[in-house]
N, C-alpha and C positions, 0 to 999 in steps of 0.2 A: 324278606321278613324284617320286621322292626326289631331294633335292639334295645330300645329304651322302654321303661315301664310306662311312661307317659304316652309314648307312641302306640303301645299296645292298647292302652285305655282309650285313646282317641279312635282307634280302629273299631273297638267295641261300641263306642258311643255313636260313631257315624253309621255303623250298620243298623243299630237300633233306630236311629232317626230316619234312615232311608226307608226301612220297612214301615214305620209309622206314617211317613209322608206318602208312600205308595198306597197304603190302605186308604188314607183320607182322600187322595186324588181319585182312586177307583170308586169310592162311595159317591164322590161328587159327580163323576162321569155318569154313574147309574141314575142319580137323582135328576140330572139335567136331561138324560135320555127319557126318563119317565114323564117329565113335563112335555117334551117334544112329541111323545107318542100318545098323549092323552087325547081322547076323542071329543069330550064335551067341556064346556067352560067350567062347570063346578068341579069336576075332577082335576082340571088343569090348575085351578086356583089352589086347591088343597095341596097338590104336589109342588106347585110353585112356592108356597109358603115354606115347605120343608126344605126345598132346594136353596132358598134365600137364607134360611137359618144356617144351613150347612156351609154355604158360601161365606157368610159373615164369620162363623167360627174358624174356618180354615184361613181366611184372610187375617184375622186377629192373631192367629198363631204364627203367621209368616210363611205358611206353606205355599200360598200364592200371593201375589201382590194385590193390594187393596184396589188398585185401578182395574186389574184383571177381573176381580170379583164384581166390581161395579159394572164393567162392560158385559159380563155374563148375565147379571141381574137385569140389565137394560134390555138385552136381546130376548131374554125369556119373558119379560113383561110385555114386550111388543107382540110376541107370539100368543100370549094369553089374551091380550086385547083383541087380536085378530080372530081368535076362537069365539069371543063374545059377540063380535059383529056378525060372524057367520051363523051363530045360533039363532 
């Protein structure tokens, strides 16, 4: 157990940030899954835009790296383009 006030505060802060980051990553995972499970192009475009917005917000806050967000957006856009060609 921590003995200093500052250490106790740091524990509280890190727990709060950990929960916040977990929630955001979980929401991101569901948004990406929704894009991947979409059946037609129009539905995929709508869900893709929401996922991209979420990715940008999470990357801006430093929860994931900006290059990681860029790679995820790229792979999702490839998937959406593939749906357009199949339709």
